[in-house]
C-alpha positions in Angstrom: 6.8 -11.3 10.8 6.8 -14.3 8.2 9.9 -13.9 6.2 8.2 -12.9 3.0 7.1 -9.9 5.2 10.5 -9.4 6.7 11.9 -9.4 3.0 9.4 -6.8 1.8 10.2 -4.6 4.7 13.9 -4.8 4.3 13.3 -4.0 0.6 11.0 -0.9 1.4 13.9 0.3 3.8 16.6 -0.1 1.2 14.5 1.7 -1.1 13.6 4.5 1.4 17.4 5.2 2.3 18.5 5.0 -1.4 15.9 7.3 -2.3 16.6 9.8 0.4 20.1 10.0 -0.7 19.2 10.6 -4.3 17.0 13.7 -3.2 20.1 14.9 -1.3 18.6 14.2 2.1 15.9 16.5 1.3 13.2 14.6 3.4 10.1 16.8 2.4 11.1 16.8 -1.3 11.3 12.8 -1.1 8.5 12.6 0.9 6.5 14.6 -1.8 7.9 12.7 -4.4 6.7 9.5 -2.9 3.2 10.8 -2.3 2.6 12.1 -5.8 1.2 10.7 -9.1 4.3 10.0 -11.4 3.9 9.7 -15.3 6.8 7.1 -15.4 4.3 4.8 -12.9 1.3 5.0 -15.1 0.0 7.8 -13.1 0.3 5.8 -9.9 2.1 7.0 -6.7 5.5 5.4 -5.8 4.3 4.7 -2.5 1.1 2.9 -3.9 3.6 0.4 -5.3 5.4 -0.5 -2.0 2.9 -3.7 -1.7 4.8 -6.1 -4.2 8.5 -6.8 -5.2 7.7 -5.7 -8.8 6.3 -2.3 -7.6 9.2 -1.8 -5.5 11.5 -2.4 -8.7 9.6 -0.1 -10.7 10.0 2.7 -8.1 13.8 1.7 -7.6 14.2 2.2 -11.6 12.2 5.6 -11.5 14.6 6.8 -8.5 17.9 5.7 -10.7 16.4 7.5 -13.7 16.1 10.8 -11.3 19.9 9.9 -10.0 20.9 9.8 -13.6 19.3 13.0 -14.5 16.3 11.6 -16.5 13.7 13.3 -14.1 10.8 11.1 -13.6 
């Protein structure tokens, strides 16, 4: 893999690991969240934003809001 691709893969892996923890290791709920449109992401699905660093940051911010009780 080119280094940019590897960085993207690592960022996605980190995000998925963190997200699963935020969802209390309830994989089916987390998978559902990843593939559902989200108002906090302008109606996009979290998974649809995995192709850019900016998109990953948006998803991570959304996960942090969930973690701290502001359900997104």
